[in-house]
C-alpha positions in Angstrom: 9.1 8.1 47.3 8.2 4.5 45.4 3.7 4.5 44.7 1.7 1.6 42.7 1.7 4.4 39.9 5.8 4.7 39.6 7.4 3.0 36.8 10.9 0.8 37.0 12.8 3.6 36.6 11.7 5.5 39.1 11.6 2.8 41.3 15.2 2.2 40.2 16.3 5.7 41.0 14.8 5.6 44.5 16.4 2.2 44.4 20.2 3.6 43.8 19.3 7.0 46.1 18.6 4.8 49.1 22.0 2.8 48.4 23.6 6.5 48.9 22.2 7.4 51.9 23.4 4.4 53.2 26.6 4.6 51.6 27.0 9.0 53.2 25.5 7.4 56.4 28.1 4.9 56.5 30.6 7.9 55.8 29.6 9.9 58.8 30.1 6.9 61.1 33.6 6.0 60.0 35.1 9.8 60.2 33.8 10.7 63.0 35.9 7.5 64.3 38.5 8.2 62.0 38.7 12.0 62.5 39.0 12.2 67.0 42.1 9.3 66.3 43.6 11.6 63.7 43.9 14.1 65.4 44.3 13.2 68.5 47.0 11.3 67.5 48.7 14.3 65.1 48.3 16.6 68.8 50.1 14.1 70.2 53.1 13.5 68.0 53.2 17.1 66.8 52.5 16.2 62.8 50.5 18.5 60.6 49.4 17.2 58.1 48.2 13.9 60.0 46.6 17.1 62.1 44.7 17.3 58.9 43.8 14.3 58.0 41.9 14.4 60.8 40.0 17.8 60.5 39.7 16.9 56.8 37.7 14.0 58.3 35.3 16.1 60.4 35.1 18.0 56.9 33.5 15.1 55.3 31.3 13.9 58.1 30.2 17.2 57.8 29.3 17.3 54.0 27.8 13.8 54.3 25.8 15.1 56.6 24.9 17.3 53.9 24.3 15.1 51.7 22.5 12.7 52.9 20.0 15.3 54.7 19.5 16.5 50.8 18.7 12.4 49.6 16.6 12.0 52.9 14.4 15.0 51.7 14.5 13.7 47.7 13.3 9.9 49.1 10.4 12.0 51.1 8.9 14.4 49.4 10.0 12.2 45.6 10.9 15.2 43.7 14.4 17.2 43.9 14.8 21.0 44.7 17.5 22.0 42.8 17.5 25.0 45.1 18.3 23.5 47.6 20.7 21.5 45.9 22.7 23.6 44.7 23.3 25.7 47.8 24.3 21.8 49.7 26.9 21.3 46.8 28.5 25.2 47.3 28.5 23.8 51.3 30.5 21.2 50.2 33.2 23.4 48.1 33.2 25.5 50.9 34.1 22.3 53.1 37.1 21.8 50.7 38.2 25.6 50.9 38.5 25.6 54.4 39.9 22.0 54.4 42.5 24.1 52.1 43.6 26.8 53.9 43.8 25.0 57.4 46.6 22.5 55.9 48.4 25.4 54.0 48.3 28.0 57.1 49.7 25.1 58.9 52.3 24.0 56.7 53.6 27.3 56.4 54.0 27.9 60.8 55.3 25.0 60.6 57.8 25.1 58.3 58.6 29.4 59.2 58.7 27.9 63.5 60.7 25.3 62.6 58.8 22.4 64.5 59.7 18.8 64.6 57.4 16.6 64.8 57.4 13.3 66.2 56.5 9.2 64.5 53.0 7.5 65.4 52.2 4.8 64.8 48.9 5.2 65.8 49.0 7.5 62.7 50.7 5.2 60.2 47.9 2.5 61.0 45.3 4.7 60.9 46.2 5.8 57.2 46.8 2.5 56.6 42.9 1.2 57.0 42.2 4.7 55.2 43.6 3.3 51.9 41.7 -0.2 52.3 38.1 1.5 53.5 37.9 4.6 51.1 38.6 3.4 48.1 36.0 1.4 48.2 33.2 4.0 48.9 34.6 6.4 46.0 33.7 4.1 44.0 30.6 3.0 45.4 29.5 6.5 45.2 31.6 7.4 41.6 29.3 4.6 40.0 26.0 5.4 41.6 26.9 9.2 40.7 27.3 9.0 37.2 24.6 6.5 36.9 22.3 9.0 38.1 24.3 12.2 36.6 24.1 14.1 40.3 26.1 16.4 41.2 25.7 16.0 44.9 26.3 12.5 45.1 29.4 13.4 42.5 30.9 15.6 44.7 30.1 13.0 48.0 32.9 10.8 46.1 35.5 13.3 45.3 35.6 14.0 48.9 36.5 10.8 50.1 38.7 10.6 46.7 40.0 13.4 49.5 39.9 10.7 51.8 42.3 8.6 50.1 45.0 11.4 48.4 45.2 12.1 51.8 45.9 9.4 53.1 48.8 7.7 50.7 50.3 11.6 51.2 49.8 12.2 54.7 51.4 8.0 54.6 54.5 9.0 52.7 54.7 12.1 54.7 54.6 10.5 57.6 56.1 7.2 56.7 59.7 9.8 54.9 59.8 11.9 57.6 60.3 8.3 60.2 62.4 6.8 57.9 64.5 10.2 57.1 64.4 12.8 59.4 63.5 15.7 57.9 60.9 17.3 59.6 59.4 18.9 55.6 58.1 16.4 54.2 55.4 16.7 56.3 54.5 19.7 55.7 54.9 19.1 52.0 52.3 16.9 52.1 50.4 19.2 53.7 50.2 20.8 50.4 49.7 18.6 48.4 46.6 18.0 50.0 45.1 21.4 49.9 46.1 21.8 46.1 44.1 18.1 45.7 41.1 20.2 48.0 41.2 23.8 45.8 41.0 21.6 42.3 37.9 19.5 43.5 36.3 22.1 45.6 36.6 24.8 42.3 34.2 21.6 40.6 31.5 20.6 43.1 31.2 24.7 43.2 30.8 25.3 39.7 28.4 21.5 39.2 31.3 19.9 37.0 31.3 17.3 39.2 29.4 15.5 36.7 31.7 15.8 33.9 34.6 14.7 36.1 35.6 11.4 34.2 39.0 11.2 36.2 
C-alpha cells in the first residue's frame, strides 16, 4: 500500500495495519489448535463450559479470518471500503450472539437433565495456557485499534478479550466442580460467558467499540 509519495503518517498506518494482520493470523492458528483440544476434552469429560470454550475458539478463528481478509484488502488497495468493513463488523457481532445462544442452551439442558461432568486435567492445562497467551494478544490488538481508531481491529481485540474472560470463568467453573463435585458450577460459568458475549456483540453491531475504554 505504501508508495513513494506516501506521507510518514500513511507509512505509519500501513506498518500498524500489517502488525494487526500478523496478530489476526496468529489468532487463527492458535485458536484452531485450542478449539480442537477444548472440544475434544469437553466432550470426553462432559464439560459444557469447556465445549463452549472450544466453540468460542472456533468462532474467534472465523472472526479473525474475516478481519485478516479485510486488513489484507486494505493493504492491497490502499483504501478502506467502509461498506464492507461494516458488514464484516456485523458478521463478527453475529458470532458473539451464536456463542451466547449455544452456551446458554447447553447450560440449561445440563441443569435440566442433571448431567454430571467429569474432571479434565487437559482442559485445566489448556485454560491456564490461554490465560497466559490471550491477555497479551488482546492488549496488543486493543493498542493498535485505539491508535488507528479502528473498530474492526477493536472488534478482533474484543473477541480475544472474550477468550480471556472465558478462560477465567471456565477455569473457575471446572476447578470448583473438581474441588466440590457441585455440577451446576460448570453451566453457571457458561452463563457468565454468554453475558459477556452478548455485551461485546451489541457493541460490535453498533460500531461502538472504538469508544470502549473498559
